[in-house]
Structures are given as C-alpha cells and as structure tokens.
N, C-alpha and C positions, 0 to 999 in steps of 0.2 A: 852629794855626788862627788866621788873621787875622780880626779882628772886622769889618773893613770890608765893607760890603754885606750883612752877615748880619742876620737878623731874630731878635730875642730876646723871651722872655716871662718875666716875674717875677711870681709871686703873692706876696701880702703886700707889695706894692710901695709902699704909702702911708707906711711908717715903717720904722725899724730897719734890719736887714740888707737887706731887700728894696729899700728906697729907695736905700741906699748902692750896692747892686749895679747898679741901673738907671742911676744917675748915672755909675758907673765904666764901664759899657758904653758910655754915650753919649760919654764922653771918649775911649774907644778906637775910636770910629768906626762903631758899628753903624748900619745903615740905619734901623732902627726897634726900639723896645723897648716891649712892651705891659706896662703896670702894672695888675695885677689885685688888687682889694682890696674888702672889704665897707665900708670907711670912706668917708664923703663926702669926706674929705681927699685921696682919690686924684686928683681933678681938679686940685686946687691943686698937689700934688706933681709931677704930670706937667708942669704949666706951669713950675714951678721948674726941673725938669730941662731943659726946652727953653730956658729963659732962660740957665741955666748953660752949656749946650752951644752956644748961639747959633744953633740951628736947630730945626726941628720934627722931633723924633726920638721923643718919648715919647707913647704913646697910653694914655688912661685907660679902664679898664673896671671898673665897680662892680657887685659881685654876690657871691653865695655860692660859694666855691670848691668846696664839696661837691656842687654842683648840676651834674649831667651835661649837661643842656641848655645851661646857661650856658657850661660849658667848651667845648662844641662850637661855640657861637655866637661865642665869642671867637676861637677858631682860624680859623673861617670868615672873620670880619671882617678879622683881621690878614692872612690870606692874600689876600683880595680887594684890600686896599689896598697891601700891601708884599711879598707872597710868603709862602711857607711858613715857619713858625717852625723854626729849626734850633739855637737855643740856649735851654735851659730851666732856670730856677732856681726851683723851687716852694718859696718861703720862708715862706708863710703858716703860722702855728702859734699854738696857745693852750696855756695851762696851767690846770689845775684842781687845785692842790696841796692835799694833805691826807694825814695819816697813813693807811696802809692799814687798820690796826686800832687802835682806842683804846677805853679804858674810860670810859663815861659816869660821872662822879663821883656824879651824883644817883641813878642807877639801878643802877650796878654792872654794867650790861650792855655787851657789846662793840658798838661802832659801827663797821661795816665801810664802806669806801669805796664811795660810791654807784655802782651799775652804770651808771646813765644818764650820769654824768659820764665814766666810763671810755669808754663808747661814743662820746660826743661828741668826746673828745680823739683817739680812734682815727680817727674820720671825718675830722677836720680835719688831723691831723698825719701820718697814715700813708696812709689810703686815697686822700684827695684828691691829695696830691703824686704818688703812684704813677700815678694815672690822668691827671693833667695831662701827665706824661711819656709815658705809653703813647699818648696822643692824638697827641703830636708824632711819636713813632716810627712809629705806624701810618700817618700821612700821608706820611712819608718813604718807608716801605715801598710804599705804594700808587703813589707817583710812580715809583719805581724799577721796579715791576712793569709799569706802563703803558708804560715805555720798553724793556721786554724785558730788564731787568737782574735778575740773581739774586743770588748771593753777592757781597758787596762785596770789592773787591781794593784793596790799599794805593795803587796808582797812581792811583786815583780821587780820593784825598784824603778827609779825614774829612767825613762827610755831616751830622753833628750832634753835639752834646755836652750833657750834663746834669750838674748838681751838686745833689744832695739836701742839705738842711740837717739834719745830725744834731745831736749835742750831747754834751758831756762827761757829761751825765746818763745817757747810754746805758750807762755803766758801773755805774749804780745811784746813787741819791741820795735821802736820807731825805725823805719827804713828797712824792715824785714818782712814785708807782707807775704812773700812767697815762702821764705825759709821758715817763718813762724807757723804758717799754715801747715806745712809738711810735718813739722815736729809735733804739732798738736794732733795731726792726723795719725801719727804713730801711736799715740795714746789709745785711740779707739781701735786701731788695728791690733795692738798688743792685747788689749782686754778681750777682744773677740776671739783671737787665735787661742788665747789661754783657755777660754770656755770650751772651744771645740777640740783643741789639740790634746787636752788631758784625757780624752777618750782613748788616745793612743799612747798616753804616758809622757807627753811632752809639755814641759813648763815654758811659759813665756812671760817676759816682763820688759820694762823699759826704764832706762836710767836717764836722768836729765842733768847733764854736766853744766856747770857754769862756764865762764870764759877760761879756756884752757890754753896753755902755751903750745899751740900748734901752728903750722904754716897758715892755716885759714885765718886764725886770729891775728897773727903777726902781719898778715897782708893788709890789715886795717891801718897799720902804721903806728909807730910808737907814740906819736902825739895823741892820736885818737884813744889808744889804750890808756894813756896817762890821764886824759881829760874826761873820758866818758865811761871807763870801765873801773879802774882802780878806786876812784873816790866812792863808788857805790858797792865795793866789795869789802866785807868786814875783815876778811883774811889779809887784805892789803896787797895781794899779789895775784898773778895768774895761777891757776891750778896746774900742777904738773901732770902730764899724760899718764905717768905711772900711778898717780893717785887715783885717776879714773879707772885705769886698768885693774887695780887692786879691788875697787868696788865692784867692777863687772865680774871678776872672778868669784867674789863673795856671792853675788847674786846667782851665778851659774851653779855654784857648789852647794849652797844651802837650800835644801828642798822646801823649807818653810817660808822662804822669801817669794813673794808674788807682788803683782801690781807695779808700783812706781817707786823709784828712789831718787831723791834730789841731792845732787852732789854739787852745790852751787857756791861754796865758799862764802856764803852769806851775802850773795849779790842780790840787789833789788833795783829794778829798773827805775830811772828817774821819770817823772811825769812828762 
C-alpha cells in the first residue's frame, strides 16, 4: 500500500510511539494524519509534524480516547476535511503497575490489585483501540455497501490497514497484571478483526515493541531501567520510537504482512 493520498489516524499521537508514527507517515506522503490525545501537547506536536513535513498534514484532536462520542466526532471531522480514514494505529495506552497480590507488612493481610485500576487499563488499552479500529472498518464497509460492493476482491487493492500496539509484556511481566492482560487481549482482537475485516478489504495486525524510550518507560526511573530492563535486552539500550514507527509503517504498507511482529531488541523477561 502506497501512503500517498491516504488518510491516517493515530491515537496517543502527542508523544512516544504515536508521535513517531505520525511523523513517519507524514514523511511517507500521507494526505493527512489525525493526532488524537488527551494531552494539551497534541496541538504543539501537530505543528511540529507539519513543520518537519513542510506542509499541513497533521490535525490535532484533544480528548478522551475511551469516549465513543469523541471517537465518532473525530472520524466525522477528518472525513469532512480529507476523506475517510483508511490507516489506523491506536497507540494510546497507560500502565498502572503493581503486584497482583502482596502482603501488607503492617497487617499481614493480602493486598489485591485494585479492580478499578484493572478496569481503567482495560478501557484505555484494549476496548478503546478496538473501537477506534472498528469505527474505521465500519465506515469503509458502509461506503462499499453504498456503492453496491460486497466481498472484497484482490484486484480492488487493499482498502485499509490497521496496526495495534501490543507489547513484549503480553507474554507476562512481573507487576503488570492489567497491562499484560490488555496487550495479550489485543492479539486475539487483531486476529479476529483480520478474519472479519478482510471481507471489506481491511488488513489488521499487531506489533509487540520491547522497552522503548518513551515517557511511559522513562517514568519507571533510570535506576529501574538500568537494573531491570537493559541487562535483559540483547541490544543493550532502549529502542528508539522511530525504530518502532518504521516497523509499523512497513506493516501498514506491505500487504503480505499479517499476524504479529516482535520488535523487542532481544529482550527476555527474568523469572
């Protein structure tokens, strides 16, 4: 798939992998890329992407990615200004790391991971990404139905492409019961959407980045990174966001790529 003249949408676009993906898409000639984020910085980032690209390509949308009304409004506005979204990378995500069960030293009682935290991570990391993608697929399906088209055929060319952001933590990682669960859940979601969405000509896959130099990872602290991440990473450093973005663009552009891609820098979790 050639990116030229395509319209893209990236959630979590104000920082980290999302920002890197938006910039990479702009360099590859997309007609427009919507940056969606809760952060006020999304406007500044969109301006930076436009400056780097030398053209008006990035559109900023600030809001809650778990809000269904906001999701629909963004798709509507992008379609009104540039046409339907056909490339989607729902990269927004959060962590609420804590051991699943631990003993309180003062009381001797077990402290179980808070249910409200688990639900929050599921909403942001699993449900929201799936529904941003389904919104795109649904609109592509509606357009095809309006033109009397049914099952997609290869001679039409790919109609859309999706890459979910999984994680090496989907294999299990100490202290990440909620985060790991959502990233593993995206594997099942991507596999299912791929089977269904190809009826409409939309490809779907998932990338599993290793520990990447993003605000989320940096928030763990330099000592934690030095002691618990780098010693188990064959590359010996954090992955750069632009390295992940390059892999995502490859997955979007190459129609033969499906399933999952592990971009983990040789990281293996300690027991």
